N, C-alpha and C positions, 0 to 999 in steps of 0.2 A: 497518410497516417503512419506514424512511427512512434516508438516508445524510447525513452531515455531514462537514465538515472537523473533524478531531479535535484539540482544543486541545493536549494533551501532545505530539503529533507535530509540529504546526505550530511550537510554541515551541522544541522541541529541534532541529529542522532547518528553520530559518527560510526563508521564501520568498526567492528570489534571482532576478536577471535571467536569463531563459532565452530562447534563440533557437531557432526551429524553421523548417526549410526543406523545402518539398515542390515538386514540379514535374510537369508533364505535357508533351505535345508543344508546347502553345501558350503556357503560362504558368509562371512561377516565382513562388511565394509565400514571403515571408519574414515570420515572425511574431515580434515581440519583445515579451516580457512583462516589465513592470517593476512589482514590488510596492512598495506603500507600506503599512507596518504602523501600526495605531493600537491600541497595546496597552491603552489605557484603555477601549476599546470592544470588544476581541476581534474586530477587523475588519482585513481586508487588502483594499485596493483594488488590483486587478491591472489595470494600465494596458496595454492591448494596442495595438500599432502593427503593422498588416499592410500590407506592400508587395505589390502585385499587378503583376508585371512581364510585359509582352507580350514574348515571346522574339524575335518577328520585328521589331517596330518599336521595341523598347526603351521604349515608353511605360509610365509607372509611375503607378499609382493608390495613394493612401494611405488606409487606413481606420483610424480611432481609436475605441476604445471602452474603457470601464472596467467591470470586474466587481467589484461590492461584495460581498466574501465574508466571512461571519461564521463564526468557528470556535467550537466548543462543547466543554464538559466534561461528563462523565457526571453529576456531582452536580446541575448546573443543569438538565439535561434530565430527570433523575428528578423534580426539583421541578416543572417545567412539566408533565410528563406526569401526575403525581399531581393537580395542580390542575385538569387537564382530564379527570380520571376514568379515567386509564390507569395501568397498572403496567408498569414496565420489566422485560422478561424477560431481555434480554441485549444486549450490544453486541460486535461482531466486526470485526476488521480487514477492510477491503474487498478487499484483495489476497490474503490467505491464508485468510480465514474463521476464523482462530484468534484468540487473545486479543489485545486491543489493548495497545499499549505506547508507549514514547517514539519508536518508529520508525514508528508508524501515522499517516499523514496523513489517511486517511479511515476512517470507521467506519460500519457498518450498526447501527442501533438497532432493536430489536424490542420492541414493547409490546403489551399486551392490555387490553381494556376491563375495568374492575372493577365 
């Protein structure tokens, strides 16, 4: 069993810039995620910029990193699994555990050895 970014959902609800903010007594963190899509490779580079702000001194640190995210489609995973000696049993929406669709961004895939 493994999970992936599910291609139909990613392409129908494309990644967009997102900002998330959290804080505690000492620090405020602001995370900005900027996606760059490479449709010819089925890849999204999610470029993160994290600001760590000391609430007392206002000193700010910046952290940058990129997550290279590949999204997959059921037929290609069936092909890869078969070539590796597995059979695809099912794939399920990670949020609902129901059938995947165009609104499914992530999917669990279940396979068994043959």
